[in-house]
C-alpha positions as CSV (number, residue, x, y, z in Angstrom):
1,M,0.2,55.2,60.6
2,R,-2.3,54.6,57.7
3,N,-3.5,51.3,59.3
4,K,-4.1,53.0,62.7
5,L,-6.0,55.8,61.1
6,Q,-8.1,53.4,59.0
7,V,-8.9,51.3,62.0
8,F,-10.0,54.4,64.0
9,I,-12.2,55.6,61.1
10,L,-13.7,52.2,60.9
11,L,-14.6,52.3,64.6
12,I,-16.4,55.7,64.2
13,S,-18.2,54.3,61.1
14,M,-19.3,51.2,63.0
15,A,-20.6,53.3,65.9
16,W,-22.7,55.4,63.4
17,I,-24.0,52.3,61.5
18,A,-24.9,50.6,64.8
19,S,-26.9,53.5,66.0
20,S,-28.6,53.8,62.5
21,C,-29.8,50.2,62.6
22,L,-31.4,50.0,66.0
23,D,-35.0,50.2,64.6
24,D,-36.9,50.1,61.3
25,N,-37.1,52.9,58.8
26,E,-40.5,54.2,60.0
27,Y,-38.7,56.8,62.1
28,E,-36.1,59.5,61.3
29,Y,-33.3,60.0,63.9
30,E,-31.3,63.2,64.5
31,Y,-27.8,62.6,65.8
32,P,-26.2,65.2,68.0
33,N,-23.2,66.9,66.3
34,D,-21.7,68.3,69.5
35,T,-19.1,66.4,71.4
36,A,-16.9,66.9,74.5
37,I,-14.9,65.0,77.1
38,T,-16.9,65.1,80.3
39,A,-14.8,63.2,82.8
40,F,-11.2,62.1,83.2
41,S,-9.5,60.1,86.0
42,L,-6.5,57.9,86.5
43,G,-6.2,54.3,87.8
44,T,-3.3,52.9,89.8
45,V,0.1,54.6,89.2
46,D,3.5,53.0,89.9
47,R,5.7,55.1,92.1
48,Y,9.4,54.5,92.5
49,V,10.8,55.6,95.9
50,H,14.5,56.0,96.7
51,T,15.6,55.1,100.2
52,L,18.7,54.4,102.2
53,S,19.3,51.0,103.8
54,S,20.7,50.6,107.3
55,K,24.1,50.4,105.7
56,G,23.7,53.7,103.9
57,E,23.2,52.0,100.5
58,D,20.7,53.6,98.1
59,S,17.8,51.3,97.1
60,V,14.5,51.7,95.2
61,Y,11.2,50.1,96.0
62,T,7.8,50.4,94.2
63,E,4.5,51.4,95.7
64,D,1.0,51.9,94.3
65,V,-0.6,55.3,94.1
66,D,-4.3,55.6,93.7
67,G,-4.7,57.9,90.8
68,S,-8.4,58.4,91.4
69,E,-7.6,60.4,94.5
70,Y,-6.1,63.1,92.3
71,K,-9.0,65.1,90.7
72,F,-8.7,66.3,87.1
73,Y,-10.3,69.5,86.0
74,I,-11.6,70.1,82.5
75,D,-11.6,73.6,81.1
76,Q,-14.1,73.4,78.2
77,V,-13.1,76.9,76.9
78,K,-9.4,76.3,76.7
79,K,-9.8,72.6,76.0
80,I,-7.3,71.6,78.6
81,I,-7.4,68.8,81.2
82,Y,-5.1,68.7,84.2
83,N,-4.7,67.8,87.9
84,P,-3.9,70.8,90.1
85,D,-2.8,68.5,92.9
86,S,0.2,66.9,91.3
87,L,1.0,63.2,91.7
88,P,3.9,62.5,94.2
89,K,7.5,62.6,93.1
90,G,8.6,59.3,91.5
91,C,5.3,58.4,89.9
92,D,5.8,56.7,86.5
93,A,3.7,58.7,84.1
94,T,4.8,56.7,81.0
95,R,2.1,54.0,81.4
96,I,-1.1,54.8,83.2
97,L,-4.6,53.5,82.8
98,A,-7.2,56.3,82.4
99,T,-11.0,56.4,82.5
100,I,-12.3,58.9,80.0
101,S,-16.0,59.7,79.3
102,S,-17.5,61.7,76.4
103,K,-20.7,63.5,75.7
104,N,-23.4,61.8,73.6
105,S,-21.3,58.5,73.6
106,G,-18.7,60.1,71.3
107,V,-15.7,58.0,70.2
108,I,-12.4,58.9,71.9
109,G,-9.1,58.9,70.2
110,I,-5.5,59.6,71.3
111,K,-3.0,61.3,69.0
112,D,0.4,59.8,68.7
113,T,3.3,61.7,70.3
114,K,5.5,61.5,67.2
115,S,3.0,61.7,64.3
116,D,-0.6,62.6,63.4
117,S,-1.8,59.1,63.9
118,I,-4.9,58.7,66.0
119,A,-5.4,55.5,68.0
120,A,-8.7,54.3,69.5
121,Y,-8.9,54.8,73.3
122,S,-9.4,51.8,75.5
123,S,-9.7,51.9,79.3
124,S,-7.6,48.7,79.4
125,D,-4.6,50.1,77.5
126,S,-2.0,52.2,79.3
127,I,-1.2,55.7,78.0
128,D,2.1,57.6,78.1
129,F,1.4,60.8,80.0
130,S,5.0,61.8,80.5
131,V,4.3,64.5,78.0
132,P,1.1,66.5,77.3
133,R,-1.2,64.4,75.1
134,E,-3.9,65.4,72.6
135,I,-7.1,63.4,73.2
136,R,-10.1,63.8,70.9
137,S,-13.8,63.2,71.3
138,Y,-15.6,62.6,68.0
139,N,-19.4,62.9,67.6
140,V,-21.3,59.8,66.7
141,T,-21.5,60.7,63.0
142,G,-17.7,61.2,62.8
143,T,-18.2,64.7,61.3
144,A,-16.6,66.7,64.1
145,Y,-14.4,66.4,67.1
146,S,-13.1,68.3,70.1
147,A,-9.4,68.1,70.8
148,Y,-8.1,68.5,74.4
149,T,-4.6,68.7,75.8
150,V,-4.2,66.5,78.8
151,T,-1.4,67.2,81.2
152,V,-0.7,64.8,84.1
153,N,1.3,66.8,86.6
154,V,3.9,65.0,88.7
155,H,5.9,66.7,91.4
156,K,9.6,67.0,90.7
157,E,10.4,67.8,94.3
158,D,9.9,66.0,97.6
159,P,7.2,68.1,99.4
160,D,8.8,67.7,102.8
161,S,12.4,68.6,101.7
162,F,13.7,71.8,103.3
163,G,16.8,73.7,102.3
164,W,18.4,76.9,103.7
165,H,19.7,79.5,101.3
166,T,22.6,81.6,102.5
167,L,22.1,85.2,101.6
168,A,24.0,88.1,103.2
169,Q,27.0,87.2,105.2
170,N,29.1,89.4,107.5
171,N,27.0,92.5,106.6
172,A,28.6,95.2,108.8
173,E,25.4,97.3,109.0
174,L,23.3,94.4,110.1
175,A,26.0,93.2,112.5
176,A,26.0,96.7,114.2
177,L,22.4,96.3,115.3
178,A,22.2,95.1,119.0
179,Q,18.6,93.8,118.5
180,A,16.2,93.8,115.6
181,K,12.7,92.9,114.4
182,A,11.7,92.0,110.8
183,V,8.4,92.4,109.0
184,S,7.3,91.4,105.5
185,V,5.3,94.0,103.6
186,N,4.7,94.4,99.9
187,E,7.3,91.9,98.7
188,R,10.0,93.4,100.9
189,I,11.6,92.5,104.2
190,Y,12.0,95.5,106.5
191,L,14.4,95.1,109.4
192,F,14.0,97.6,112.3
193,G,16.8,97.6,114.8
194,I,18.7,99.7,117.3
195,D,22.5,100.0,117.6
196,A,24.7,100.0,120.7
197,T,23.9,103.7,121.3
198,N,20.1,103.2,121.0
199,N,19.8,104.8,117.6
200,L,17.0,103.4,115.3
201,H,18.0,102.0,111.9
202,I,15.7,100.5,109.2
203,Y,17.1,98.3,106.4
204,A,15.2,96.7,103.6
205,T,15.6,94.1,100.8
206,N,13.4,92.5,98.2
207,I,12.1,89.1,99.2
208,T,13.8,87.7,96.1
209,D,17.2,89.2,97.2
210,G,18.4,89.2,100.8
211,V,22.0,89.7,99.9
212,E,21.8,93.5,99.3
213,W,20.2,95.6,102.0
214,E,19.6,99.4,101.8
215,E,19.1,101.7,104.7
216,V,15.7,103.4,104.7
217,T,15.5,106.9,106.1
218,P,12.0,107.8,107.3
219,Y,10.7,111.3,106.5
220,V,9.6,111.7,110.1
221,S,11.4,111.1,113.4
222,L,10.8,107.7,114.9
223,S,11.9,106.8,118.4
224,P,14.0,103.7,119.2
225,N,10.9,101.9,120.6
226,A,9.6,101.8,117.0
227,S,11.9,98.8,116.4
228,Q,10.2,96.3,118.7
229,N,6.7,97.7,117.9
230,A,7.0,97.1,114.1
231,I,4.3,94.8,112.8
232,S,2.7,94.2,109.4
233,F,-1.0,94.3,108.5
234,N,-3.0,94.8,105.3
235,G,0.0,96.1,103.2
236,Y,1.2,98.4,105.9
237,I,4.0,98.6,108.5
238,Y,2.5,99.7,111.8
239,T,4.5,100.9,114.8
240,L,4.4,103.0,117.9
241,T,6.8,105.9,118.4
242,N,7.3,108.2,121.4
243,Y,7.6,111.9,121.1
244,T,8.5,114.9,123.3
245,L,7.0,118.3,122.7
246,T,8.9,121.6,123.2
247,N,7.0,122.2,126.3
248,G,8.2,118.9,127.7
249,M,5.0,117.0,127.3
250,T,5.4,113.4,126.1
251,G,3.2,111.0,124.2
252,T,2.9,108.0,121.9
253,N,1.7,108.0,118.3
254,L,0.4,105.0,116.3
255,M,1.8,105.3,112.8
256,R,1.8,103.3,109.6
257,S,3.7,103.2,106.3
258,T,3.8,101.2,103.1
259,D,7.6,101.8,102.5
260,A,9.1,102.8,105.9
261,K,9.7,106.3,104.4
262,T,6.4,108.1,104.4
263,W,4.5,107.7,107.6
264,E,0.9,108.4,108.5
265,T,-0.2,109.2,112.0
266,I,-3.3,107.1,112.9
267,K,-3.9,108.4,116.4
268,E,-2.5,109.4,119.7
269,A,-2.0,106.0,121.4
270,T,-0.8,106.6,124.9
271,E,-3.0,103.8,126.1
272,L,-1.0,101.2,124.1
273,T,2.2,99.9,125.5
274,C,3.2,97.5,122.7
275,L,1.9,96.5,119.3
276,A,1.6,92.7,119.5
277,G,0.6,91.8,115.9
278,A,-2.4,91.1,113.7
279,S,-4.9,88.5,112.6
280,S,-6.2,88.5,109.1
281,R,-8.6,91.3,110.0
282,Y,-7.8,92.9,113.3
283,L,-4.8,94.6,115.1
284,Y,-3.8,93.7,118.6
285,A,-1.8,95.6,121.3
286,L,-0.9,95.3,124.9
287,T,-2.0,97.8,127.4
288,P,-1.2,98.4,131.1
289,T,-4.4,96.4,132.0
290,G,-4.5,93.7,129.3
291,I,-5.0,93.3,125.5
292,S,-6.8,95.7,123.1
293,V,-8.1,95.1,119.6
294,S,-8.7,97.4,116.7
295,K,-11.2,96.4,114.0
296,D,-10.8,99.5,111.9
297,E,-7.1,99.5,111.0
298,G,-6.0,101.2,114.2
299,F,-8.3,104.2,114.5
300,T,-10.2,102.9,117.5
301,W,-9.4,100.3,120.2
302,E,-11.4,98.3,122.7
303,A,-10.4,96.0,125.5
304,E,-10.3,92.2,125.0
305,P,-11.5,89.7,127.6
306,I,-8.7,87.7,129.2
307,D,-9.1,84.7,131.5
308,T,-6.5,85.6,134.1
309,D,-4.5,88.5,135.5
310,A,-2.7,90.8,133.0
311,T,0.5,90.5,134.9
312,F,1.0,87.2,133.1
313,L,1.1,88.9,129.7
314,P,4.5,88.9,127.9
315,S,6.7,91.9,128.3
316,A,9.3,91.5,125.5
317,E,10.2,89.6,122.4
318,I,6.5,89.4,121.5
319,S,5.1,87.3,118.7
320,L,1.5,87.2,117.5
321,A,0.6,84.8,114.7
322,Y,-2.6,83.1,113.5
323,T,-3.7,80.0,111.6
324,E,-6.9,79.4,109.8
325,N,-9.5,77.0,111.1
326,L,-9.8,74.0,108.7
327,V,-13.5,73.7,109.2
328,N,-14.8,77.2,109.6
329,E,-13.3,79.9,107.3
330,E,-14.7,82.6,109.6
331,T,-12.6,81.4,112.5
332,E,-8.9,81.7,113.2
333,H,-6.6,80.5,116.0
334,L,-4.4,83.2,117.5
335,L,-1.1,82.7,119.4
336,L,0.5,85.4,121.5
337,M,3.8,84.7,123.2
338,G,6.9,86.3,124.5
339,R,9.2,86.7,127.4
340,P,7.6,87.0,130.8
341,A,7.9,90.1,132.9
342,T,10.1,88.4,135.4
343,S,12.7,85.7,134.9
344,E,12.7,84.4,138.4
345,G,11.7,80.7,138.6
346,Q,10.6,80.7,134.9
347,E,10.8,77.5,132.9
348,S,8.7,78.5,129.9
349,S,7.8,81.4,127.7
350,T,4.5,83.2,128.2
351,V,1.8,81.8,125.9
352,W,-1.7,83.0,125.3
353,T,-4.2,81.6,122.8
354,K,-7.5,82.8,121.4
355,V,-10.2,81.5,119.1
356,Q,-11.1,84.5,116.9
357,E,-14.6,84.2,115.3
358,Y,-15.6,86.7,112.6
359,A,-19.1,85.5,111.8
360,E,-21.9,87.8,112.6
361,G,-23.4,87.1,116.0
362,S,-20.3,85.1,117.2
363,E,-19.3,85.4,120.9
364,N,-16.1,87.2,121.6
365,Q,-13.9,84.5,123.1
366,P,-11.4,85.5,125.8
367,W,-7.6,85.2,125.5
368,S,-6.6,82.1,127.4
369,Y,-3.4,81.8,129.4
370,V,-1.5,78.5,128.9
371,V,-0.4,77.0,132.2
372,Y,2.4,74.4,132.1
373,D,3.3,71.8,134.7
374,R,6.8,71.9,136.0
375,G,9.0,69.5,134.0
376,D,6.6,69.5,131.0
377,K,9.1,68.6,128.2
378,F,6.8,70.0,125.5
379,K,6.2,73.4,127.0
380,A,7.2,76.6,125.2
381,P,10.8,77.0,126.1
382,Y,12.1,79.9,128.2
383,G,14.9,82.0,126.9
384,R,16.1,85.3,125.7
385,Q,14.4,84.9,122.3
386,F,11.6,82.6,121.2
387,L,9.9,83.9,118.1
388,A,7.0,82.3,116.2
389,T,5.2,82.6,112.9
390,A,2.3,80.7,111.2
391,Y,3.6,77.9,108.9
392,R,2.2,74.8,107.2
393,G,-1.1,74.9,109.1
394,G,0.6,75.3,112.5
395,F,3.2,77.4,114.1
396,E,7.0,77.4,113.5
397,A,9.4,79.0,116.0
398,L,13.1,79.8,116.5
399,H,14.5,79.6,120.0
400,C,17.9,81.0,121.0
401,D,19.1,77.7,122.6
402,S,17.7,75.1,120.1
403,D,19.6,73.3,117.4
404,S,16.5,73.1,115.2
405,L,13.2,74.9,114.5
406,L,10.4,74.1,116.9
407,V,6.9,73.3,115.7
408,S,3.5,73.3,117.3
409,M,0.4,71.7,115.7
410,D,-1.9,72.2,118.6
411,K,-2.4,76.0,118.3
412,G,0.8,76.9,120.1
413,V,0.3,74.9,123.4
414,T,3.0,72.2,123.0
415,W,6.3,72.5,121.1
416,R,8.5,69.8,119.6
417,K,11.7,69.8,117.6
418,D,11.1,70.0,113.9
419,S,13.1,67.8,111.5
420,V,14.4,71.1,110.0
421,G,17.8,71.9,111.4
422,L,19.2,75.4,111.6
423,P,21.5,76.9,108.9
424,T,25.2,76.4,109.1
425,G,26.7,79.4,110.8
426,F,23.7,80.4,112.9
427,N,24.4,80.9,116.5
428,G,21.4,81.6,118.8
429,A,23.8,83.3,121.3
430,H,23.5,86.4,119.1
431,N,20.2,88.3,118.8
432,F,18.2,87.6,115.6
433,A,14.9,88.3,113.8
434,F,12.6,85.7,112.4
435,V,9.9,86.3,109.9
436,K,7.9,84.6,107.1
437,D,7.5,86.4,103.7
438,G,4.7,86.3,101.2
439,Q,6.3,83.3,99.3
440,N,6.3,81.2,102.5
441,Y,10.0,81.5,103.1
442,L,11.2,81.6,106.7
443,W,13.9,84.2,107.2
444,I,16.6,84.2,109.9
445,I,18.4,87.5,110.2
446,S,21.3,87.3,112.7
447,V,22.5,90.7,114.1
448,D,24.5,91.5,117.2
449,G,28.0,91.1,115.7
450,V,27.1,88.6,113.0
451,G,25.3,90.3,110.1
452,S,24.2,87.1,108.3
453,V,20.9,86.2,106.6
454,W,19.3,82.9,105.6
455,K,15.9,81.9,104.2
456,G,14.3,78.5,103.5
457,R,11.0,76.7,103.1
458,H,9.6,73.2,102.5
459,N,9.2,72.6,98.7
460,S,5.5,72.2,99.1
461,E,5.2,75.7,100.4
462,G,6.3,77.0,97.0
463,W,3.9,75.1,94.9
464,I,1.4,77.2,93.0
465,K,-2.3,76.3,93.2
466,E,-3.8,76.2,89.8
467,E,-7.4,77.3,88.8
468,T,-9.9,74.6,89.5
469,A,-13.3,76.2,88.6
470,F,-14.4,77.0,85.1
471,E,-17.5,78.3,83.5
472,D,-18.9,76.2,80.8
């Protein structure tokens, strides 16, 4: 330890002496006392990948990962350096070459993991980053240093691995629902359903639970149609409910709630036949003549342009989801789909898409009806239930007759089988609800005599994005 420290001190001294002897004594030089690490990057990293041979035998091979593609951020206030985008699972962090730059040509040292010994940094010597390391930047006079903690993050999970978690099983109350629809609001899942005698029931669970469900009793009367009209938007549950006055007059109210108990009436909404869903900013509903949009949380509505006859709009089991445009943050891609009004001759579900632009001065694009050729094997499948949600930059859907989830990466036009199978015990012959929560878990809630609940997600959907911008 003493020898390493002496060598390091000698390096600092030599740097100071060299800078002192660059010229004659006719000039006086002032040497900066401040110091900092200004840049940090990695070189090539070894990655060990496990695979199965054709005989089912486990084997390991090595591949190179370009560490320079993983940007490191330097927090000059907290004195920490880290990569918010972790290296892939299997990367060997015990021996990595690093390129480190310092302010004012300061000397860089690395503290030993088991002692206070400081070793001189060299870009040609590998460093063990399997644990956080203290790296110091000394000023040229050796009178001060800045110490940083460097953490090289490596994923411990395979990003594409997906697992289903079994939650409630054989729940009698959920099983008693003939059909249901689920929404995720304020870290809770709300299940709206009707039983065999057309009575409305609402059940709720925390998104971290799913085993225990409690029945929610609203403080106002909601009609059975509130079940299939339930949607989530901006921290609220929205729904439509029918009413009949004592004089026999009937109508429909648009209502919203944060907890499914206390409800606020937004407006009389007889012009709306079904709430379809929401984008990040607007609400959408079906009307007898087409699609309407609300840009003020449901208080006023206006007709949307559509590119074909409204008779092609879905009539039941409606899903509306959206994905963000990767180029323009003021643009989203909307998907509206459901069961067509008639089943005669149908080979596919009804699919409509829209490019929603929010930027000032943007043209309001029409909803576009997707026409499939007969025999198209990638069309949206027809069936009793085909429910979709936004997921991983595309759309993920659950179909009553499929043995896996279905995925669309072209804005909902074509659909292919995902590698994700369905949970053990799920049977699409029974009605179900399908929803994504705020932690990116996909929930399947099987009602109609089953009463079972599952949730799952790809590992990468649970990774937390760390802060990447700091003020000096």
